[in-house]
Backbone as a chain_set.jsonl record, in Angstrom:
{"seq": "XXXXXXXXXXXXXXXXXXXXXXXXXXXXXXXXXXXXXXXXXXXXXXXXXXXXXXXXXXXXXXXXXXXXXXXXXXXXXXXXXXXXXXXXXXXXXXXXXXXXXXXXXXXXXXXXXXXXXXXXXXXXXXXXXXXXXXXXXXXXXXXXXXXXXXXXXXXXXXXXXXXXXXXXXXXXXXXXXXXXX", "coords": {"N": [[-14.309, 3.227, -30.182], [-14.935, 0.551, -29.489], [-12.439, -0.606, -29.854], [-10.953, 0.649, -27.867], [-12.227, -0.333, -25.553], [-11.661, -3.028, -25.883], [-8.836, -2.921, -25.687], [-8.556, -2.048, -23.029], [-9.706, -4.22, -21.652], [-7.883, -6.198, -22.417], [-5.556, -5.198, -21.223], [-6.336, -5.317, -18.528], [-6.675, -8.091, -18.258], [-4.02, -8.864, -18.646], [-2.806, -7.712, -16.416], [-4.177, -9.039, -14.358], [-3.292, -11.615, -14.923], [-0.582, -11.254, -14.393], [-0.691, -10.776, -11.645], [-1.666, -13.246, -10.811], [0.501, -14.888, -11.601], [2.395, -13.782, -9.898], [1.493, -14.593, -7.418], [1.645, -17.369, -7.725], [4.348, -17.752, -8.074], [5.7, -17.678, -5.666], [7.959, -16.249, -5.026], [7.467, -13.535, -3.923], [8.556, -10.958, -3.572], [10.122, -10.236, -5.914], [8.156, -10.713, -7.835], [6.017, -9.028, -7.069], [7.174, -6.551, -7.431], [7.501, -6.568, -10.199], [4.801, -6.722, -10.947], [3.881, -4.256, -9.922], [5.323, -2.49, -11.562], [4.223, -3.13, -14.093], [1.549, -2.34, -13.65], [1.888, 0.398, -13.137], [2.916, 1.304, -15.599], [0.742, 0.684, -17.264], [-1.178, 2.313, -16.095], [-0.162, 4.847, -16.696], [-0.558, 4.88, -19.41], [-3.255, 4.833, -19.586], [-6.384, 5.98, -20.758], [-8.561, 7.257, -19.594], [-10.09, 8.317, -16.473], [-11.395, 6.153, -15.186], [-10.001, 3.933, -16.192], [-7.441, 4.455, -15.109], [-7.954, 4.214, -12.37], [-8.597, 1.491, -12.146], [-6.102, 0.34, -12.732], [-4.578, 1.285, -10.651], [-5.686, -0.184, -8.643], [-4.65, -2.788, -9.101], [-1.955, -2.247, -8.676], [-2.042, -1.578, -6.0], [-2.714, -4.04, -4.848], [-0.364, -5.448, -5.378], [1.368, -4.025, -3.744], [0.25, -4.631, -1.249], [0.879, -7.365, -1.121], [3.639, -7.16, -0.924], [3.925, -5.791, 1.549], [2.862, -7.728, 3.181], [4.817, -9.577, 3.256], [4.933, -11.467, 1.329], [3.451, -14.525, 0.119], [2.278, -17.741, 1.192], [1.911, -21.157, 0.245], [-0.729, -23.602, 0.729], [0.498, -26.009, 1.382], [3.006, -25.138, 2.318], [2.213, -23.68, 4.564], [1.08, -25.746, 6.016], [3.365, -27.311, 6.637], [4.754, -25.439, 8.212], [3.019, -25.116, 10.378], [2.706, -27.681, 11.249], [0.615, -29.288, 10.346], [-1.868, -31.058, 8.393], [-2.305, -30.362, 4.901], [-5.049, -30.28, 4.159], [-6.293, -29.663, 6.559], [-5.321, -27.091, 6.928], [-6.624, -25.746, 4.823], [-9.253, -26.106, 5.666], [-9.211, -24.561, 8.001], [-8.883, -22.078, 6.849], [-11.333, -21.783, 5.501], [-12.958, -21.689, 7.72], [-12.333, -19.268, 8.73], [-10.134, -18.989, 10.419], [-7.673, -18.632, 9.504], [-6.257, -16.323, 7.216], [-6.888, -16.383, 3.843], [-6.215, -16.094, 0.389], [-7.86, -16.67, -2.504], [-6.939, -17.824, -5.603], [-7.892, -18.649, -8.602], [-7.939, -22.08, -8.551], [-6.321, -22.395, -6.416], [-5.106, -21.722, -3.106], [-3.746, -19.061, -1.233], [-1.714, -17.837, 1.373], [-1.243, -15.003, 3.199], [1.95, -14.14, 4.377], [2.337, -12.549, 6.609], [0.628, -13.237, 8.681], [1.751, -15.174, 10.145], [4.035, -16.216, 12.662], [7.082, -16.903, 14.493], [6.293, -18.971, 16.134], [4.026, -20.193, 15.04], [0.782, -19.084, 14.176], [-0.032, -15.559, 14.224], [-0.695, -14.426, 17.464], [-4.06, -14.649, 18.541], [-5.163, -14.288, 16.035], [-7.434, -15.489, 14.827], [-9.472, -14.308, 16.312], [-9.307, -11.646, 15.486], [-9.96, -11.933, 12.775], [-12.559, -12.913, 13.039], [-13.823, -10.676, 13.983], [-14.295, -9.112, 11.826], [-16.467, -8.5, 8.964], [-18.075, -11.453, 7.796], [-18.339, -11.939, 5.081], [-16.415, -10.449, 3.854], [-14.119, -9.257, 1.414], [-11.07, -10.957, 0.865], [-8.763, -9.513, 0.129], [-9.37, -6.956, 1.007], [-9.566, -7.48, 3.741], [-6.899, -8.16, 4.292], [-5.701, -5.697, 3.745], [-6.88, -4.088, 5.77], [-5.918, -5.378, 8.083], [-3.211, -4.829, 7.928], [-2.998, -2.091, 7.962], [-1.843, 0.839, 9.545], [-3.193, 2.294, 12.505], [-4.624, 5.137, 13.979], [-6.131, 4.929, 16.264], [-4.967, 2.78, 17.469], [-2.56, 3.714, 18.246], [-0.831, 4.04, 16.076], [-0.165, 1.469, 15.424], [-0.71, -1.497, 13.457], [-3.633, -3.606, 13.221], [-2.713, -6.304, 13.215], [-0.143, -6.059, 14.327], [-0.869, -5.054, 16.811], [-2.173, -7.288, 17.85], [-0.006, -9.005, 18.102], [1.316, -7.779, 20.196], [-0.391, -8.093, 22.312], [-2.621, -7.613, 25.165], [-3.168, -4.238, 26.327], [-3.651, -3.656, 23.721], [-4.72, -5.553, 21.953], [-7.48, -5.78, 22.613], [-8.38, -3.236, 21.886], [-7.841, -3.338, 19.165], [-9.592, -5.401, 18.308], [-12.047, -4.165, 18.925], [-11.941, -1.986, 17.18], [-11.942, -3.287, 14.675], [-14.439, -4.535, 14.741], [-16.038, -2.395, 14.287], [-16.164, -2.003, 11.578], [-18.275, -2.11, 8.8], [-20.067, -4.343, 6.575], [-19.657, -3.149, 4.19], [-17.155, -2.158, 4.348], [-16.7, 0.191, 5.624], [-16.471, 2.086, 8.595]], "CA": [[-14.775, 2.91, -28.841], [-14.794, -0.877, -29.252], [-11.008, -0.89, -29.728], [-10.54, 1.11, -26.552], [-12.749, -1.293, -24.581], [-10.871, -4.248, -26.054], [-7.503, -2.666, -25.131], [-8.676, -2.005, -21.573], [-9.907, -5.595, -21.194], [-6.608, -6.897, -22.598], [-4.655, -4.713, -20.178], [-6.781, -5.865, -17.253], [-6.335, -9.516, -18.251], [-2.562, -8.964, -18.479], [-2.493, -7.418, -15.021], [-4.67, -10.162, -13.552], [-2.359, -12.712, -15.157], [0.655, -10.953, -13.662], [-0.975, -11.003, -10.232], [-1.747, -14.698, -10.653], [1.871, -15.408, -11.649], [3.088, -13.325, -8.688], [1.085, -15.469, -6.323], [2.117, -18.724, -7.972], [5.804, -17.834, -8.097], [6.25, -17.852, -4.332], [8.941, -15.191, -4.819], [6.59, -12.369, -3.978], [9.303, -9.706, -3.663], [10.379, -9.94, -7.316], [6.9, -10.731, -8.581], [5.219, -7.839, -6.785], [7.838, -5.425, -8.095], [7.138, -6.672, -11.607], [3.388, -6.375, -11.057], [3.752, -2.811, -9.716], [5.81, -1.821, -12.778], [3.207, -3.311, -15.136], [0.385, -1.515, -13.328], [2.258, 1.812, -13.302], [2.985, 1.565, -17.031], [-0.623, 0.665, -17.801], [-1.86, 3.507, -15.586], [0.33, 6.005, -17.45], [-1.122, 4.817, -20.754], [-4.718, 4.83, -19.496], [-6.968, 7.127, -21.44], [-9.54, 7.971, -18.782], [-9.978, 8.147, -15.031], [-11.813, 4.802, -14.824], [-8.873, 3.046, -16.473], [-6.363, 4.708, -14.141], [-8.353, 3.661, -11.082], [-8.455, 0.032, -12.221], [-4.696, -0.028, -12.686], [-4.128, 1.541, -9.273], [-6.179, -1.333, -7.882], [-3.669, -3.859, -9.239], [-0.72, -1.814, -8.026], [-2.286, -1.671, -4.563], [-2.607, -5.449, -4.467], [1.061, -5.79, -5.36], [1.934, -3.415, -2.537], [-0.206, -5.439, -0.113], [1.683, -8.582, -1.084], [4.961, -6.789, -0.42], [3.791, -5.512, 2.978], [2.541, -8.987, 3.866], [5.978, -10.456, 3.25], [4.698, -12.529, 0.358], [2.395, -15.492, 0.402], [2.655, -19.147, 1.334], [0.909, -22.105, -0.235], [-1.309, -24.425, 1.797], [1.523, -26.975, 1.772], [4.018, -24.446, 3.131], [1.588, -23.38, 5.851], [0.945, -27.027, 6.712], [4.679, -27.632, 7.204], [5.077, -24.46, 9.259], [2.156, -25.321, 11.543], [2.659, -29.094, 11.608], [-0.74, -29.754, 10.053], [-2.117, -31.58, 7.049], [-2.815, -29.281, 4.054], [-6.515, -30.231, 4.196], [-6.63, -28.948, 7.791], [-5.024, -25.681, 6.662], [-7.719, -25.221, 4.004], [-10.448, -26.05, 6.517], [-9.056, -23.387, 8.875], [-9.136, -20.891, 6.027], [-12.786, -21.682, 5.295], [-13.56, -21.347, 9.019], [-11.837, -17.926, 9.06], [-9.088, -19.015, 11.436], [-6.518, -18.167, 8.749], [-6.616, -15.499, 6.068], [-6.458, -16.988, 2.588], [-6.622, -15.452, -0.857], [-8.047, -17.718, -3.507], [-6.603, -17.426, -6.964], [-8.226, -19.839, -9.376], [-8.234, -23.227, -7.676], [-5.314, -22.457, -5.364], [-5.232, -20.821, -1.965], [-2.488, -18.472, -0.808], [-1.82, -17.341, 2.736], [-0.281, -13.926, 3.447], [2.96, -14.551, 5.358], [2.296, -11.687, 7.794], [-0.209, -13.809, 9.73], [2.517, -16.223, 10.818], [5.219, -15.825, 13.411], [8.018, -18.0, 14.743], [5.632, -20.07, 16.859], [2.715, -20.474, 14.465], [0.069, -17.892, 13.697], [-0.034, -14.393, 15.111], [-1.651, -14.678, 18.545], [-5.409, -14.093, 18.459], [-5.513, -13.996, 14.645], [-8.818, -15.902, 14.569], [-10.357, -13.298, 16.919], [-9.311, -10.479, 14.599], [-10.722, -12.281, 11.568], [-13.973, -13.035, 13.413], [-14.362, -9.337, 14.245], [-14.603, -8.491, 10.536], [-17.613, -9.127, 8.285], [-17.797, -12.801, 7.289], [-18.311, -11.964, 3.613], [-15.458, -9.442, 3.394], [-13.129, -9.657, 0.426], [-9.799, -11.212, 1.55], [-7.806, -8.424, -0.118], [-9.753, -5.876, 1.916], [-9.183, -7.925, 5.086], [-5.447, -8.004, 4.39], [-5.444, -4.255, 3.816], [-7.276, -3.615, 7.098], [-5.031, -5.949, 9.099], [-1.874, -4.256, 7.801], [-3.035, -0.629, 7.991], [-1.653, 1.478, 10.845], [-4.4, 2.955, 12.987], [-4.399, 6.132, 15.035], [-6.782, 4.379, 17.459], [-4.042, 1.806, 18.057], [-1.271, 4.37, 18.441], [0.008, 3.842, 14.904], [0.022, 0.038, 15.164], [-1.725, -2.175, 12.656], [-4.299, -4.623, 14.04], [-1.855, -7.484, 13.382], [0.91, -5.725, 15.287], [-1.53, -4.95, 18.117], [-2.403, -8.66, 18.324], [1.296, -9.536, 18.517], [1.699, -7.158, 21.469], [-1.307, -8.525, 23.373], [-3.454, -6.608, 25.832], [-4.53, -3.818, 25.982], [-3.728, -3.36, 22.282], [-5.579, -6.529, 21.3], [-8.893, -5.394, 22.814], [-8.668, -2.052, 21.059], [-7.85, -3.782, 17.757], [-10.864, -6.117, 18.077], [-13.125, -3.172, 18.92], [-11.861, -1.208, 15.94], [-12.355, -4.121, 13.553], [-15.902, -4.753, 14.823], [-16.698, -1.177, 13.793], [-16.281, -2.008, 10.114], [-19.471, -2.754, 8.258], [-19.837, -5.237, 5.444], [-19.226, -2.337, 3.042], [-15.773, -1.755, 4.549], [-16.613, 1.478, 6.293], [-16.852, 2.054, 10.006]], "C": [[-14.579, 1.428, -28.537], [-13.318, -1.244, -29.084], [-10.514, -0.5, -28.345], [-10.981, 0.14, -25.471], [-11.941, -2.582, -24.661], [-9.481, -4.078, -25.449], [-7.544, -2.681, -23.609], [-8.849, -3.414, -21.015], [-8.624, -6.402, -21.327], [-5.624, -6.497, -21.514], [-5.037, -5.291, -18.824], [-6.45, -7.35, -17.16], [-4.84, -9.71, -18.05], [-2.179, -8.71, -17.027], [-2.986, -8.528, -14.101], [-3.767, -11.372, -13.708], [-1.055, -12.492, -14.411], [0.458, -11.167, -12.174], [-1.016, -12.502, -9.951], [-0.341, -15.313, -10.653], [2.654, -14.99, -10.411], [2.743, -14.229, -7.523], [1.66, -16.866, -6.509], [3.632, -18.855, -7.845], [6.394, -18.098, -6.729], [7.303, -16.803, -4.028], [8.25, -13.852, -4.911], [7.354, -11.056, -4.108], [9.543, -9.318, -5.119], [9.083, -9.818, -8.09], [6.079, -9.486, -8.312], [5.858, -6.601, -7.4], [7.494, -5.401, -9.571], [5.689, -6.25, -11.816], [3.188, -4.866, -10.884], [4.222, -2.044, -10.946], [4.787, -1.934, -13.905], [2.005, -2.397, -14.894], [0.687, -0.037, -13.539], [2.308, 2.173, -14.783], [1.589, 1.624, -17.642], [-1.384, 1.905, -17.352], [-1.444, 4.747, -16.373], [-0.276, 6.047, -18.848], [-2.653, 4.909, -20.751], [-5.281, 6.12, -20.073], [-7.975, 7.896, -20.595], [-9.379, 7.603, -17.315], [-10.361, 6.731, -14.581], [-10.698, 3.786, -15.055], [-7.784, 3.212, -15.422], [-6.707, 4.122, -12.779], [-8.223, 2.142, -11.053], [-6.993, -0.382, -12.094], [-4.103, 0.244, -11.303], [-4.546, 0.4, -8.36], [-5.162, -2.479, -7.924], [-2.359, -3.489, -8.544], [-0.864, -1.912, -6.51], [-2.188, -3.116, -4.08], [-1.149, -5.9, -4.422], [1.732, -5.23, -4.113], [1.493, -4.178, -1.287], [0.603, -6.729, 0.007], [3.081, -8.295, -0.534], [4.911, -6.562, 1.086], [3.542, -6.782, 3.785], [3.742, -9.922, 3.927], [5.831, -11.614, 2.29], [3.563, -13.432, 0.788], [3.001, -16.886, 0.512], [1.543, -19.997, 0.731], [0.349, -22.874, 0.956], [-0.287, -25.454, 2.288], [2.596, -26.357, 2.659], [3.479, -24.106, 4.513], [1.469, -24.665, 6.669], [2.263, -27.434, 7.37], [4.999, -26.732, 8.39], [4.29, -24.732, 10.536], [2.093, -26.773, 11.999], [1.285, -29.707, 11.418], [-0.785, -30.394, 8.672], [-2.654, -30.423, 6.197], [-4.342, -29.161, 4.045], [-6.979, -29.472, 5.449], [-6.385, -27.453, 7.623], [-6.164, -25.059, 5.855], [-9.017, -25.126, 4.807], [-10.378, -24.825, 7.43], [-9.277, -22.09, 8.1], [-10.639, -20.705, 5.813], [-13.508, -21.286, 6.582], [-13.088, -19.994, 9.534], [-10.9, -17.923, 10.275], [-7.752, -18.6, 10.83], [-7.033, -17.307, 7.599], [-6.03, -16.142, 4.815], [-7.02, -16.2, 1.416], [-6.703, -16.555, -1.898], [-7.77, -17.136, -4.878], [-6.809, -18.655, -7.837], [-8.616, -20.959, -8.426], [-7.265, -23.315, -6.502], [-5.562, -21.403, -4.294], [-3.837, -20.339, -1.579], [-2.716, -17.764, 0.519], [-0.791, -16.238, 2.952], [0.652, -14.294, 4.604], [2.883, -13.747, 6.658], [1.476, -12.269, 8.942], [0.501, -14.903, 10.518], [3.719, -15.627, 11.529], [6.107, -17.039, 13.602], [7.323, -19.218, 15.346], [4.234, -20.361, 16.321], [2.073, -19.218, 13.924], [0.242, -16.753, 14.694], [-1.054, -14.675, 16.212], [-2.976, -13.956, 18.301], [-5.841, -13.727, 17.026], [-6.978, -14.333, 14.367], [-9.806, -14.903, 15.157], [-10.441, -12.055, 16.044], [-10.152, -10.759, 13.354], [-12.216, -12.374, 11.866], [-14.617, -11.675, 13.652], [-14.769, -8.621, 12.956], [-15.795, -9.179, 9.884], [-17.221, -10.452, 7.629], [-17.658, -12.835, 5.772], [-17.316, -10.959, 3.031], [-14.462, -10.041, 2.403], [-11.781, -9.86, 1.122], [-8.734, -10.145, 1.303], [-8.095, -7.252, 0.81], [-9.34, -6.233, 3.339], [-7.677, -7.751, 5.28], [-5.076, -6.533, 4.532], [-5.746, -3.724, 5.213], [-6.318, -4.124, 8.176], [-3.64, -5.331, 9.079], [-1.831, -2.744, 7.994], [-2.801, -0.084, 9.396], [-2.911, 2.264, 11.221], [-4.054, 3.954, 14.077], [-5.023, 5.665, 16.347], [-5.849, 3.427, 18.204], [-2.642, 2.393, 18.232], [-0.306, 4.15, 17.295], [0.305, 2.385, 14.588], [-1.032, -0.454, 14.182], [-2.435, -3.165, 13.575], [-3.454, -5.887, 14.237], [-0.751, -7.227, 14.403], [0.327, -5.607, 16.692], [-1.771, -6.345, 18.696], [-1.093, -9.288, 18.799], [1.691, -9.011, 19.902], [0.787, -7.548, 22.62], [-2.089, -7.38, 23.972], [-2.614, -5.426, 26.282], [-4.722, -3.545, 24.498], [-4.705, -4.282, 21.568], [-7.052, -6.152, 21.429], [-9.269, -4.206, 21.954], [-8.725, -2.433, 19.574], [-9.157, -4.497, 17.43], [-12.016, -5.125, 17.997], [-13.123, -2.367, 17.619], [-12.367, -2.027, 14.753], [-13.852, -4.4, 13.565], [-16.671, -3.548, 14.286], [-16.839, -1.116, 12.294], [-17.549, -2.729, 9.705], [-19.104, -3.643, 7.093], [-19.362, -4.457, 4.213], [-17.795, -1.848, 3.209], [-15.603, -0.42, 5.231], [-17.106, 1.345, 7.723], [-18.095, 2.837, 10.299]], "O": [[-14.112, 1.076, -27.454], [-12.983, -2.098, -28.264], [-9.745, -1.233, -27.724], [-10.206, -0.181, -24.57], [-11.578, -3.16, -23.636], [-8.989, -4.981, -24.772], [-6.667, -3.262, -22.968], [-8.216, -3.769, -20.021], [-8.305, -7.206, -20.451], [-4.936, -7.346, -20.948], [-4.169, -5.708, -18.056], [-5.998, -7.824, -16.117], [-4.432, -10.635, -17.348], [-1.33, -9.408, -16.472], [-2.286, -8.914, -13.165], [-3.501, -12.08, -12.736], [-0.484, -13.433, -13.859], [1.349, -11.688, -11.503], [-0.457, -12.966, -8.957], [-0.028, -16.155, -9.811], [3.487, -15.752, -9.921], [3.613, -14.589, -6.73], [2.115, -17.481, -5.545], [4.143, -19.934, -7.546], [7.474, -18.679, -6.625], [7.522, -16.493, -2.857], [8.434, -13.117, -5.881], [6.834, -10.115, -4.708], [9.211, -8.204, -5.525], [8.931, -8.916, -8.914], [5.493, -8.932, -9.242], [5.15, -5.697, -7.844], [7.227, -4.34, -10.135], [5.382, -5.51, -12.75], [2.409, -4.26, -11.62], [3.597, -1.057, -11.336], [4.512, -0.953, -14.596], [1.506, -1.758, -15.82], [-0.149, 0.702, -14.058], [1.804, 3.222, -15.185], [1.292, 2.511, -18.442], [-2.145, 2.485, -18.126], [-2.277, 5.6, -16.68], [-0.484, 7.124, -19.407], [-3.268, 5.049, -21.808], [-4.721, 7.202, -19.894], [-8.219, 9.074, -20.854], [-8.627, 6.693, -16.967], [-9.718, 6.171, -13.693], [-10.472, 2.897, -14.234], [-7.263, 2.226, -14.902], [-5.829, 3.587, -12.102], [-7.789, 1.571, -10.053], [-6.686, -1.361, -11.413], [-3.226, -0.489, -10.843], [-3.836, 0.062, -7.412], [-4.851, -3.069, -6.889], [-1.733, -4.33, -7.9], [0.082, -2.286, -5.817], [-1.635, -3.377, -3.012], [-0.752, -6.648, -3.528], [2.568, -5.893, -3.5], [2.286, -4.352, -0.362], [0.968, -7.136, 1.11], [3.634, -9.089, 0.226], [5.754, -7.078, 1.821], [3.964, -6.889, 4.936], [3.683, -10.957, 4.59], [6.521, -12.626, 2.415], [2.815, -13.122, 1.715], [4.083, -17.162, -0.006], [0.379, -19.597, 0.713], [0.891, -22.804, 2.059], [-0.22, -25.736, 3.485], [3.042, -26.97, 3.628], [4.188, -24.226, 5.513], [1.727, -24.667, 7.873], [2.277, -27.853, 8.527], [5.455, -27.197, 9.435], [4.818, -24.598, 11.64], [1.49, -27.068, 13.031], [0.842, -30.534, 12.215], [0.156, -30.277, 7.887], [-3.389, -29.581, 6.714], [-4.872, -28.056, 3.935], [-7.953, -28.721, 5.393], [-7.16, -26.638, 8.124], [-6.619, -23.961, 6.174], [-9.786, -24.179, 4.644], [-11.378, -24.13, 7.611], [-9.801, -21.119, 8.645], [-11.152, -19.592, 5.932], [-14.547, -20.627, 6.538], [-13.411, -19.615, 10.66], [-10.883, -16.971, 11.056], [-6.814, -18.259, 11.55], [-8.122, -17.545, 7.076], [-4.83, -16.409, 4.74], [-8.148, -15.709, 1.454], [-5.736, -17.278, -2.138], [-8.303, -16.092, -5.252], [-6.003, -19.586, -7.818], [-9.514, -20.802, -7.598], [-7.379, -24.221, -5.677], [-6.142, -20.347, -4.547], [-2.873, -21.105, -1.596], [-3.77, -17.172, 0.755], [0.41, -16.501, 2.896], [0.199, -14.706, 5.672], [3.324, -14.227, 7.702], [1.624, -11.823, 10.08], [-0.067, -15.486, 11.441], [4.333, -14.669, 11.061], [5.917, -18.073, 12.96], [7.72, -20.357, 15.096], [3.348, -20.738, 17.088], [2.73, -18.39, 13.294], [0.612, -16.963, 15.849], [-2.165, -15.119, 15.921], [-2.995, -12.791, 17.903], [-6.775, -12.947, 16.836], [-7.684, -13.546, 13.738], [-10.865, -14.667, 14.575], [-11.515, -11.478, 15.878], [-10.954, -9.924, 12.934], [-13.044, -11.966, 11.051], [-15.835, -11.539, 13.533], [-15.506, -7.636, 12.997], [-16.103, -10.324, 10.215], [-16.174, -10.558, 6.991], [-16.934, -13.673, 5.236], [-17.372, -10.653, 1.84], [-14.027, -11.183, 2.547], [-11.379, -9.001, 1.908], [-7.894, -9.897, 2.168], [-7.174, -6.628, 1.336], [-8.822, -5.385, 4.066], [-7.235, -7.252, 6.315], [-4.23, -6.176, 5.353], [-4.94, -2.984, 5.777], [-5.951, -3.376, 9.082], [-2.959, -5.309, 10.105], [-0.755, -2.172, 8.17], [-3.479, -0.492, 10.339], [-3.596, 2.822, 10.363], [-3.284, 3.652, 14.988], [-4.506, 5.969, 17.422], [-5.935, 3.29, 19.424], [-1.662, 1.658, 18.351], [0.904, 4.08, 17.506], [0.96, 2.093, 13.588], [-2.12, 0.114, 14.093], [-1.886, -3.53, 14.615], [-3.477, -6.478, 15.316], [-0.462, -8.079, 15.243], [0.964, -6.018, 17.661], [-1.594, -6.559, 19.896], [-1.077, -10.02, 19.789], [2.325, -9.721, 20.682], [1.145, -7.359, 23.783], [-2.209, -6.31, 23.374], [-1.436, -5.605, 26.593], [-5.831, -3.236, 24.062], [-5.436, -3.846, 20.678], [-7.79, -6.203, 20.445], [-10.348, -4.172, 21.363], [-9.552, -1.915, 18.823], [-9.765, -4.232, 16.392], [-12.866, -5.225, 17.112], [-14.175, -2.103, 17.037], [-13.127, -1.525, 13.925], [-14.47, -4.492, 12.505], [-17.826, -3.675, 13.879], [-17.561, -0.264, 11.777], [-17.855, -3.815, 10.197], [-17.946, -3.684, 6.676], [-18.746, -5.022, 3.309], [-17.263, -1.192, 2.314], [-14.48, 0.055, 5.399], [-18.035, 0.591, 8.014], [-18.53, 2.896, 11.449]]}, "num_chains": 1, "name": "protein.A"}
């Protein structure tokens, strides 16, 4: 039993390390593919349902990174927006930008940026969600197509403007702190 627990913890640490390296690499396409392969292999070797669910969790995060178009560092976001990196981090803390913290570094899903800065009304979408929501969950919600929005994701609805934006905000306000509407 102790060996099994140790193996599971080692596998989880390896997957967390792979996720960390995927974020740090900046080349999210290759890194997320590698992370998904590691998670799939670990899931196949998992001995019980709890193990398999944990590994699916890591694979899901890799898929979110792929759907988001990768991540940017605070410095890259600062260049893109013409801001100082400290201002970028302040905006993340104020929930004007979505940031995923990994260790001491912050990463910004690329999907929240367009040619002319951030996706229009991004701060409104983020404000509609619970303030204490996990950033991975927020990313998942922002990227998920919704039948209420005619198959659009909330981010895509914000890009299209009204009336899609109002419906997206209303839908996001319906989520509780537990992630359920």
